[in-house]
C-alpha positions in Angstrom: 24.2 -4.5 -41.1 26.4 -7.4 -42.3 29.1 -8.5 -39.9 31.6 -11.3 -40.7 32.2 -14.2 -38.3 35.2 -12.5 -36.7 33.4 -9.3 -36.1 30.4 -11.2 -34.6 32.7 -13.1 -32.2 34.5 -10.0 -31.0 31.3 -8.0 -30.5 29.6 -10.9 -28.7 32.6 -11.4 -26.4 32.7 -7.7 -25.6 29.0 -7.7 -24.7 29.4 -11.0 -22.7 32.2 -9.8 -20.6 30.7 -6.4 -19.8 27.6 -8.1 -18.5 29.1 -11.1 -16.7 32.5 -9.8 -15.5 32.3 -6.0 -15.4 35.3 -5.9 -13.1 37.4 -7.0 -16.0 35.8 -4.7 -18.5 36.7 -2.8 -20.8 38.9 -5.5 -22.3 42.6 -5.5 -23.4 43.6 -7.1 -26.7 45.0 -10.1 -24.9 41.9 -10.8 -22.9 39.7 -10.3 -26.0 41.7 -12.8 -28.0 41.3 -15.3 -25.1 37.6 -14.7 -24.9 37.1 -15.2 -28.6 39.0 -18.5 -28.5 37.6 -19.9 -25.3 36.2 -23.4 -25.4 33.2 -23.0 -23.3 30.0 -21.2 -24.3 31.1 -20.9 -27.9 29.7 -22.4 -31.1 31.7 -22.9 -33.1 35.1 -23.0 -31.1 37.6 -20.9 -33.0 41.3 -20.2 -32.9 41.7 -16.5 -34.1 45.1 -15.0 -34.3 45.8 -11.6 -32.6 46.0 -9.9 -36.0 42.5 -11.3 -36.9 41.0 -9.9 -33.7 42.7 -6.5 -34.4 41.3 -6.4 -37.9 37.8 -7.2 -36.5 38.0 -4.6 -33.8 39.1 -1.9 -36.4 36.2 -2.8 -38.6 33.7 -2.7 -35.7 35.1 0.8 -34.7 34.5 1.9 -38.3 30.9 0.8 -38.0 30.5 2.6 -34.7 30.0 -0.6 -32.6 33.3 -0.5 -30.7 35.4 2.3 -29.0 38.9 2.2 -27.6 39.5 3.3 -24.0 42.7 4.5 -22.5 42.0 5.2 -18.8 44.1 6.7 -16.3 46.8 4.2 -15.2 46.1 1.9 -18.1 49.3 0.6 -19.7 47.5 -0.8 -22.8 44.5 0.3 -24.9 41.2 -1.4 -24.0 38.0 -1.9 -25.9 34.3 -1.5 -25.2 31.2 -1.9 -27.3 28.4 0.5 -27.9 26.1 -2.0 -29.5 23.0 -0.9 -27.6 23.5 2.7 -28.5 24.3 2.1 -32.2 21.8 -0.6 -32.8 19.1 1.2 -30.7 18.3 -1.8 -28.6 17.7 -2.4 -24.8 20.1 -4.3 -22.5 18.0 -7.4 -22.4 17.9 -7.4 -26.3 21.6 -6.9 -26.3 22.1 -9.9 -24.1 20.0 -12.1 -26.4 21.9 -11.0 -29.5 25.2 -11.7 -27.8 24.3 -15.2 -26.9 23.0 -15.8 -30.5 26.3 -14.4 -31.9 28.3 -16.6 -29.6 26.3 -19.9 -29.8 24.2 -19.9 -32.9 20.5 -20.6 -33.2 18.7 -21.4 -30.0 15.2 -22.1 -28.5 13.5 -19.7 -26.1 14.4 -22.0 -23.1 18.0 -22.2 -24.2 18.2 -18.5 -24.6 16.6 -17.9 -21.1 19.1 -20.3 -19.5 22.1 -18.9 -21.2 21.4 -15.2 -20.7 21.0 -15.9 -17.0 24.5 -14.7 -16.4 23.9 -11.5 -18.4 20.4 -10.5 -17.2 17.2 -12.0 -15.8 14.1 -12.9 -17.6 11.1 -13.9 -15.5 10.1 -16.6 -17.9 10.3 -17.7 -21.6 7.4 -15.4 -22.5 9.6 -12.4 -21.6 12.4 -13.8 -23.8 9.9 -14.2 -26.7 8.6 -10.6 -26.2 12.1 -9.1 -26.6 12.8 -11.4 -29.6 9.6 -10.4 -31.3 10.5 -6.7 -30.8 13.9 -7.4 -32.5 12.2 -9.3 -35.3 9.6 -6.6 -36.0 12.2 -3.7 -36.0 12.5 -1.5 -39.1 15.8 -3.4 -39.7 15.1 -6.8 -38.2 17.8 -8.2 -35.9 16.5 -11.8 -35.4 14.1 -14.2 -37.0 12.3 -17.4 -35.9 13.2 -20.6 -37.7 10.5 -23.0 -38.6 10.4 -26.2 -36.7 11.9 -29.2 -38.5 10.6 -32.8 -38.2 11.4 -34.2 -34.8 11.8 -30.8 -33.1 9.4 -29.6 -30.4 10.4 -26.0 -30.3 11.3 -23.3 -32.8 14.7 -21.8 -32.7 15.8 -18.2 -33.3 18.9 -16.8 -35.0 20.4 -13.4 -35.4 20.4 -11.4 -38.7 23.6 -9.5 -38.2 25.5 -11.3 -40.9 28.3 -13.9 -40.8 28.2 -17.5 -42.0 24.8 -18.4 -40.7 24.7 -22.2 -40.2 21.6 -24.0 -38.9 23.0 -27.3 -37.5 21.0 -30.4 -37.2 19.1 -30.8 -33.8 21.2 -32.7 -31.4 21.3 -33.0 -27.6 23.7 -30.6 -25.9 26.8 -32.4 -24.9 27.0 -33.0 -21.1 30.4 -31.4 -20.9 29.0 -28.1 -22.4 26.3 -28.0 -19.7 28.9 -28.7 -17.0 30.9 -25.8 -18.3 27.9 -23.5 -18.3 27.2 -24.5 -14.6 30.8 -24.0 -13.6 30.9 -20.6 -15.1 27.6 -19.6 -13.5 28.8 -20.8 -10.2 32.0 -18.8 -10.6 30.0 -15.6 -11.5 27.7 -16.1 -8.4 30.7 -16.5 -6.1 32.2 -13.3 -7.4 28.9 -11.4 -6.9 28.5 -12.7 -3.3 32.2 -11.7 -2.6 31.6 -8.2 -4.0 28.3 -7.8 -1.9 30.0 -9.0 1.3 32.8 -6.5 0.7 30.4 -3.8 0.2 28.5 -4.7 3.4 31.7 -5.0 5.3 31.2 -8.7 6.0 34.4 -10.0 4.3 37.3 -10.9 6.7 
């Protein structure tokens, strides 16, 4: 399967939001455009126009990766992905692919940290096991990149298409890590609030 950069970004965003903010999923077109263009947790940062996102959604629908939803009371169409079903992959594997789609090639440690908002891996060995399964599939979905001079760890990239760039190794900017932590904290607060409400502990 060969997806272009816009399709990869849209599909990655739908997976991300389903797993990290389920209360706001499925997604409207406006929220999907915003998710594609957000500044944090994205590499590269893009500025897609609404028409570009619509074209990507239509193409993903034709490929059987996205469906439209018009629930009772909804004023606008919303969108959901069916990547797990279409690609025949598990939820943890779907999470790993989403992070690779949204942020490019990454090490096992980076993938474990960045999928923390999506799902939970006990350790990097669990991440490696899922990636190996994806790499050994009849139609491989990921591959491991060889280590370059000066690098301590191998990185992995998805094989779903797009303009696959392998940037030079560089330390992650501190502001990106801060953004990650802020978003993780926000997700935790939402989960705690939801649990308190379910337990009848909220005021």
